[in-house]
C-alpha positions as CSV (number, residue, x, y, z in Angstrom):
1,M,145.1,67.0,102.9
2,I,145.2,70.8,103.6
3,T,147.4,70.3,106.6
4,K,149.8,68.1,104.5
5,F,149.8,70.7,101.8
6,F,150.8,73.5,104.2
7,E,153.4,71.3,105.9
8,G,154.9,70.7,102.5
9,L,154.7,74.4,101.5
10,L,156.3,75.5,104.7
11,G,158.9,72.7,104.7
12,D,161.6,72.0,102.2
13,D,159.5,69.5,100.3
14,D,158.6,70.6,96.7
15,I,154.9,70.4,96.1
16,H,154.2,69.4,92.5
17,L,150.9,70.8,91.2
18,S,149.6,70.6,87.7
19,P,150.1,73.8,85.7
20,D,146.3,74.0,85.3
21,I,145.7,74.4,89.0
22,I,145.3,77.8,90.4
23,L,145.4,78.3,94.2
24,V,144.0,81.5,95.6
25,F,144.7,82.7,99.1
26,V,142.5,85.6,100.4
27,S,143.4,87.9,103.2
28,I,141.9,91.3,104.0
29,D,145.0,92.5,105.7
30,P,147.9,90.0,105.2
31,D,150.7,90.1,107.8
32,K,153.9,90.2,105.7
33,R,155.9,89.2,108.8
34,L,154.5,85.6,108.8
35,R,156.4,82.7,107.5
36,L,153.5,81.6,105.2
37,Y,153.4,85.1,103.6
38,K,157.1,85.0,103.0
39,I,157.1,81.6,101.5
40,L,154.2,82.4,99.3
41,S,155.8,85.6,98.1
42,E,158.9,83.5,97.1
43,K,157.1,80.7,95.4
44,A,154.0,82.4,94.0
45,S,152.7,85.5,92.3
46,V,151.2,87.7,95.0
47,K,148.6,90.1,93.7
48,S,146.7,92.9,95.5
49,F,143.3,94.1,94.6
50,P,142.4,97.4,96.2
51,D,138.8,98.1,97.2
52,L,136.7,99.9,94.6
53,N,134.5,102.8,95.5
54,E,130.9,103.0,94.3
55,A,131.7,105.2,91.3
56,K,134.3,102.7,90.0
57,I,131.9,99.8,90.5
58,A,129.2,101.6,88.6
59,E,131.7,102.3,85.9
60,F,132.6,98.6,85.6
61,I,128.9,97.6,85.5
62,K,128.3,100.2,82.8
63,G,131.1,98.8,80.7
64,Q,129.7,95.3,81.1
65,L,126.1,96.1,80.4
66,G,126.8,98.7,77.6
67,D,123.4,99.8,76.1
68,Y,121.5,97.9,78.8
69,F,122.9,100.0,81.5
70,E,120.5,101.8,83.8
71,Q,121.7,103.6,87.1
72,R,118.9,101.9,89.1
73,I,120.4,98.5,88.0
74,A,123.9,99.7,89.1
75,D,122.5,101.0,92.3
76,Y,120.9,97.7,93.0
77,L,124.0,95.6,92.2
78,I,126.3,97.9,94.2
79,Q,124.3,97.4,97.4
80,F,125.4,93.7,97.3
81,V,129.1,94.4,96.7
């Protein structure tokens, strides 16, 4: 199934997916020279999510926890990210 999908994606065949399907391709360092990347950038919305440092992660956690925020909890969660 995956092979058929990529063959269709790389070929001229149109792949018809339901609008409620979201496909996510993850690459730490995508090679923009590859054919797959070029095709995906033409047919899909390509997003980049830069790494967050510890301070930004702690800020996010504080925003999510609000009044329940404690630095020791943030430190504990950050060690897993």
